[in-house]
C-alpha positions in Angstrom: 28.3 -39.4 -8.3 28.3 -36.7 -11.0 31.9 -35.8 -10.2 33.1 -39.2 -11.3 31.0 -39.3 -14.4 32.3 -35.9 -15.5 36.0 -36.5 -14.7 36.9 -36.0 -18.3 35.1 -32.7 -18.5 36.0 -29.4 -16.9 32.9 -27.4 -15.6 33.2 -23.6 -15.6 30.6 -21.6 -13.8 30.4 -18.1 -15.0 28.5 -16.6 -12.1 29.3 -14.4 -9.2 26.2 -15.5 -7.4 27.0 -17.1 -4.1 23.8 -19.0 -4.3 24.6 -20.6 -7.7 28.1 -21.4 -6.5 26.7 -23.1 -3.4 24.3 -25.2 -5.6 27.3 -26.4 -7.6 29.2 -27.3 -4.4 26.1 -29.1 -3.1 25.9 -31.2 -6.4 29.5 -32.3 -5.5 30.8 -31.0 -8.8 34.4 -30.1 -9.5 34.1 -26.7 -11.1 36.0 -23.4 -11.5 34.6 -19.9 -11.5 35.4 -17.6 -14.4 33.8 -14.2 -14.5 33.4 -11.5 -17.2 31.6 -8.2 -16.9 28.6 -8.2 -19.3 26.2 -5.4 -19.8 22.9 -7.1 -19.3 20.8 -5.3 -22.0 18.2 -7.1 -24.0 15.9 -6.1 -27.0 12.8 -4.4 -25.6 10.4 -6.7 -27.6 11.5 -9.8 -25.7 9.1 -11.3 -23.1 9.5 -13.7 -20.1 11.9 -16.6 -20.9 13.0 -15.0 -24.1 14.7 -12.4 -22.0 16.5 -14.9 -19.7 17.4 -17.2 -22.6 18.9 -14.2 -24.4 20.9 -13.0 -21.4 22.1 -16.4 -20.4 23.4 -16.9 -24.0 24.8 -13.4 -24.1 26.9 -14.2 -21.0 28.2 -17.3 -22.7 29.1 -15.6 -25.9 31.7 -13.5 -24.0 33.7 -16.7 -23.8 33.6 -17.4 -27.6 36.8 -19.0 -28.8 38.2 -19.4 -25.3 36.9 -22.9 -24.4 39.0 -26.1 -24.7 37.4 -29.2 -26.1 36.8 -30.8 -22.6 35.3 -27.6 -21.1 31.6 -26.9 -20.4 30.7 -23.4 -19.6 27.5 -22.7 -17.5 25.9 -19.3 -17.5 22.6 -18.3 -16.1 20.0 -15.5 -15.7 17.0 -15.1 -13.4 14.3 -12.5 -13.5 10.9 -12.0 -11.9 8.0 -11.5 -14.4 5.1 -9.6 -13.0 2.3 -7.5 -14.5 3.7 -8.1 -18.0 7.1 -6.7 -17.2 10.6 -7.9 -16.1 11.7 -7.1 -12.6 15.5 -7.3 -12.3 17.7 -6.3 -9.4 16.6 -3.1 -7.6 18.6 0.1 -8.1 18.3 1.2 -4.5 16.1 0.9 -1.4 13.3 3.0 -2.9 13.2 0.8 -6.0 13.3 -2.4 -3.8 10.3 -1.1 -1.8 8.3 -0.4 -5.0 9.1 -3.9 -6.4 8.1 -5.7 -3.1 5.0 -3.6 -2.8 3.9 -4.6 -6.3 4.6 -8.3 -5.4 2.5 -8.1 -2.2 -0.7 -10.0 -2.3 -0.1 -11.2 -5.8 1.4 -14.1 -7.9 4.5 -13.6 -10.0 6.8 -15.9 -12.1 10.4 -16.5 -11.4 12.2 -17.5 -14.6 15.7 -18.8 -14.8 17.5 -19.8 -18.0 20.8 -21.8 -18.0 23.1 -21.9 -21.0 25.6 -24.7 -21.5 28.3 -23.9 -23.9 31.1 -26.2 -25.2 33.5 -25.7 -28.1 31.0 -27.4 -30.4 27.5 -26.4 -29.2 25.4 -24.1 -27.1 22.2 -25.2 -25.5 19.7 -23.2 -23.3 17.1 -24.5 -20.9 14.7 -22.6 -18.7 12.4 -23.1 -15.7 9.4 -21.1 -14.6 8.1 -21.1 -11.0 5.0 -19.3 -9.8 5.3 -17.6 -6.4 2.4 -16.1 -4.4 3.0 -13.6 -1.7 0.7 -12.7 1.2 0.0 -9.1 1.8 3.2 -7.5 3.0 2.9 -4.5 5.3 5.1 -1.4 4.6 6.8 -2.1 8.0 7.7 -5.7 7.0 9.1 -4.5 3.6 11.2 -1.7 5.2 12.5 -4.2 7.8 13.5 -6.7 5.2 15.3 -4.1 3.0 17.2 -2.6 5.9 18.3 -5.9 7.4 18.8 -8.1 4.3 19.7 -5.5 1.6 18.4 -7.5 -1.4 20.0 -5.4 -4.0 21.7 -8.3 -5.8 18.5 -10.2 -6.2 16.0 -10.2 -9.1 12.6 -9.1 -7.8 14.3 -7.6 -4.7 13.9 -10.7 -2.5 15.5 -14.0 -1.6 13.0 -16.7 -0.9 15.4 -18.4 1.4 15.5 -15.3 3.7 13.1 -13.9 6.3 10.7 -12.4 3.7 10.3 -15.8 2.1 9.4 -17.4 5.5 6.8 -14.8 6.4 5.6 -13.6 3.0 5.3 -16.5 0.6 2.1 -18.4 0.8 2.4 -20.7 -2.2 5.0 -22.0 -4.7 4.2 -23.9 -7.9 7.3 -25.5 -9.4 11.0 -25.6 -8.4 12.0 -23.9 -5.1 15.7 -24.0 -6.1 14.8 -22.1 -9.3 13.5 -19.2 -7.2 16.8 -19.1 -5.3 18.5 -18.8 -8.8 19.0 -22.2 -10.4 16.8 -25.0 -11.6 19.2 -27.5 -10.0 17.3 -30.6 -11.0 17.4 -29.6 -14.7 21.1 -28.7 -14.5 21.8 -32.1 -12.9 19.9 -34.0 -15.5 21.7 -32.1 -18.3 25.1 -32.8 -16.9 24.2 -36.4 -16.1 23.1 -36.9 -19.7 26.4 -35.4 -21.0 28.3 -38.0 -18.9 
């Protein structure tokens, strides 16, 4: 449906995330992947969606002056916000353990921002989902880290994996957002473009 509507546009997804790429395939979109290495550093005074908005836009600015008039670039950033701080991707197994231990028996927010950039304008939208974890035993956390190696995931977990099945007791908001993309909002935005 969207593929036909957007046939005069070229969608570029600037994300190496296999989960985001799969979402775009599942939306039946024609898209191409273009990647650039970006140092994901943000001003320390930023909070919550200010961080993801900033980073999603930063990733898009790397393509400044490179887009043709029919191209729409999509960049994105996800973080876990917990105890007034941003939890990104874990540095190693020890860091992953500490992150998951802090999420155990608590509620955190998963925030994803998506930036749409064309030759003429840049727009950013974001989604916040609240996720509550049961108490996670040290044994369960170690098992998950050893078997699933969640080092490419904000907050050191993938909700669609084992830890999500056994650990998550409640979700308020978009499930897809926790995986890494508020798909419904992306769909609406692209649909409105068409």
